[in-house]
Backbone as CSV, one residue per row, in Angstrom:
resi,resn,N_x,N_y,N_z,CA_x,CA_y,CA_z,C_x,C_y,C_z
1,MET,0.844,-1.168,0.000,0.000,0.000,0.000,0.897,1.241,0.000
2,GLU,0.500,2.219,-0.742,1.230,3.483,-0.807,0.861,4.350,0.389
3,HIS,1.858,4.879,1.065,1.596,5.759,2.195,2.804,6.657,2.437
4,ALA,2.566,7.748,3.128,3.582,8.789,3.325,4.816,8.295,4.061
5,LEU,4.639,7.372,5.001,5.799,6.921,5.778,6.853,6.225,4.922
6,ARG,6.467,5.741,3.763,7.451,5.129,2.860,8.490,6.153,2.409
7,TYR,8.141,7.422,2.481,9.022,8.494,2.013,9.657,9.274,3.154
8,ASP,9.572,8.755,4.368,10.054,9.486,5.539,11.520,9.876,5.429
9,THR,12.375,8.970,5.020,13.803,9.272,4.908,14.043,10.371,3.880
10,PHE,13.411,10.242,2.733,13.575,11.247,1.680,12.970,12.584,2.106
11,ALA,11.802,12.561,2.731,11.159,13.796,3.196,12.021,14.483,4.250
12,THR,12.622,13.705,5.135,13.508,14.274,6.155,14.707,14.940,5.493
13,TYR,15.281,14.284,4.498,16.404,14.860,3.762,15.989,16.187,3.107
14,LEU,14.856,16.192,2.424,14.400,17.416,1.768,14.177,18.533,2.780
15,ALA,13.556,18.209,3.907,13.306,19.213,4.945,14.624,19.787,5.470
16,GLN,15.629,18.935,5.603,16.940,19.411,6.060,17.590,20.342,5.042
17,GLN,17.158,20.238,3.780,17.669,21.111,2.726,16.827,22.378,2.576
18,GLY,15.825,22.529,3.439,14.985,23.720,3.405,13.752,23.599,2.541
19,VAL,13.421,22.388,2.118,12.247,22.171,1.277,11.046,21.870,2.176
20,LEU,9.937,22.545,1.925,8.705,22.275,2.656,8.141,20.946,2.165
21,VAL,7.949,20.018,3.067,7.426,18.697,2.719,6.094,18.499,3.425
22,MET,5.103,18.032,2.682,3.780,17.819,3.222,3.226,16.547,2.598
23,ALA,2.586,15.724,3.399,1.993,14.482,2.904,0.543,14.408,3.383
24,PRO,-0.399,14.810,2.545,-1.799,14.814,2.978,-2.364,13.407,3.099
25,ASP,-3.298,13.246,3.992,-4.026,11.993,4.179,-5.367,12.182,3.477
26,LEU,-5.448,11.760,2.234,-6.633,11.998,1.419,-7.801,11.100,1.811
27,ARG,-8.997,11.575,1.512,-10.211,10.766,1.741,-10.043,9.401,1.066
28,GLY,-10.394,8.365,1.797,-10.332,7.020,1.234,-8.936,6.447,1.158
29,HIS,-7.950,7.171,1.682,-6.554,6.758,1.624,-5.926,6.909,3.009
30,GLY,-4.810,6.288,3.203,-3.987,6.544,4.374,-4.538,6.069,5.695
31,GLU,-3.912,6.566,6.750,-4.209,6.113,8.113,-5.651,6.383,8.527
32,THR,-6.175,7.537,8.138,-7.550,7.868,8.505,-8.524,6.838,7.941
33,ALA,-8.332,6.457,6.696,-9.221,5.478,6.068,-9.082,4.109,6.716
34,VAL,-7.868,3.738,7.074,-7.667,2.447,7.738,-8.386,2.447,9.082
35,LEU,-8.205,3.514,9.862,-8.819,3.581,11.191,-10.347,3.617,11.130
36,SER,-10.891,4.227,10.084,-12.350,4.329,9.980,-12.946,3.230,9.091
37,ASN,-12.096,2.283,8.661,-12.527,1.168,7.820,-13.162,1.641,6.516
38,THR,-12.625,2.717,5.940,-13.137,3.249,4.673,-12.064,3.254,3.583
39,LEU,-11.006,2.471,3.778,-9.914,2.448,2.811,-10.430,2.100,1.420
40,GLY,-10.148,2.965,0.469,-10.556,2.749,-0.906,-11.981,3.151,-1.218
41,HIS,-12.699,3.649,-0.233,-14.105,4.022,-0.442,-14.252,5.535,-0.568
42,LEU,-14.888,5.957,-1.638,-15.197,7.366,-1.865,-16.674,7.477,-2.207
43,ASP,-17.219,8.650,-1.982,-18.592,8.906,-2.382,-18.698,8.636,-3.888
44,PRO,-19.619,7.776,-4.323,-19.688,7.426,-5.740,-20.035,8.595,-6.662
45,GLN,-20.704,9.594,-6.134,-21.095,10.730,-6.967,-20.074,11.859,-6.947
46,ARG,-19.512,12.132,-5.762,-18.667,13.317,-5.626,-17.283,13.025,-5.065
47,GLY,-16.901,11.762,-4.945,-15.637,11.402,-4.302,-14.432,12.144,-4.845
48,TRP,-14.257,12.110,-6.157,-13.115,12.773,-6.779,-13.192,14.284,-6.578
49,ASP,-14.368,14.852,-6.727,-14.539,16.292,-6.522,-14.201,16.688,-5.083
50,LEU,-14.582,15.861,-4.119,-14.277,16.157,-2.717,-12.771,16.119,-2.458
51,ILE,-12.086,15.158,-3.059,-10.624,15.114,-2.916,-10.006,16.379,-3.502
52,LEU,-10.468,16.787,-4.671,-9.932,18.011,-5.283,-10.221,19.234,-4.423
53,GLU,-11.410,19.294,-3.824,-11.733,20.406,-2.921,-10.813,20.390,-1.696
54,ASP,-10.547,19.196,-1.159,-9.629,19.083,-0.022,-8.239,19.588,-0.401
55,LEU,-7.758,19.180,-1.573,-6.429,19.612,-2.012,-6.376,21.113,-2.264
56,GLU,-7.458,21.670,-2.800,-7.512,23.113,-3.007,-7.466,23.849,-1.669
57,SER,-8.205,23.366,-0.690,-8.178,23.978,0.645,-6.784,23.897,1.247
58,LEU,-6.144,22.757,1.083,-4.793,22.587,1.583,-3.823,23.537,0.886
59,TYR,-3.984,23.686,-0.419,-3.148,24.618,-1.176,-3.287,26.039,-0.620
60,PHE,-4.508,26.479,-0.407,-4.718,27.844,0.103,-4.174,28.003,1.517
61,LEU,-4.334,26.991,2.343,-3.787,27.038,3.699,-2.264,27.138,3.653
62,LEU,-1.626,26.283,2.863,-0.168,26.301,2.785,0.366,27.584,2.149
63,SER,-0.309,28.062,1.095,0.189,29.267,0.435,0.010,30.511,1.307
64,SER,-0.972,30.510,2.202,-1.102,31.650,3.116,-0.153,31.511,4.306
65,THR,0.125,30.278,4.727,1.028,30.052,5.838,2.488,30.220,5.433
66,TYR,2.802,29.807,4.209,4.172,29.855,3.674,4.181,30.618,2.362
67,PRO,3.931,31.915,2.364,3.774,32.669,1.114,5.023,32.705,0.232
68,SER,6.182,32.491,0.810,7.403,32.588,-0.003,7.794,31.249,-0.647
69,VAL,7.021,30.214,-0.383,7.351,28.885,-0.952,6.679,28.726,-2.281
C-alpha cells in the first residue's frame, strides 16, 4: 500500500535542505481510512470532486502560511 511513511527518509532529507514537505491523508486513503474502515471508499457521486476540494483547501492554507514557498 502506498503511504507517506514510505518516504520518511527522503522527506527528512528534503526538509533538512529547506524544502517544505507535506503528505496529505486523502479521503479514502492513508491512516484515517484504515482507522475508519473506509480504505478505498469514496462517495460514488462526488468522491473525486471532494478530494480536489480538499487539495484546493490545503493549497490555500499552505500558500497563506508559507507565502514565499
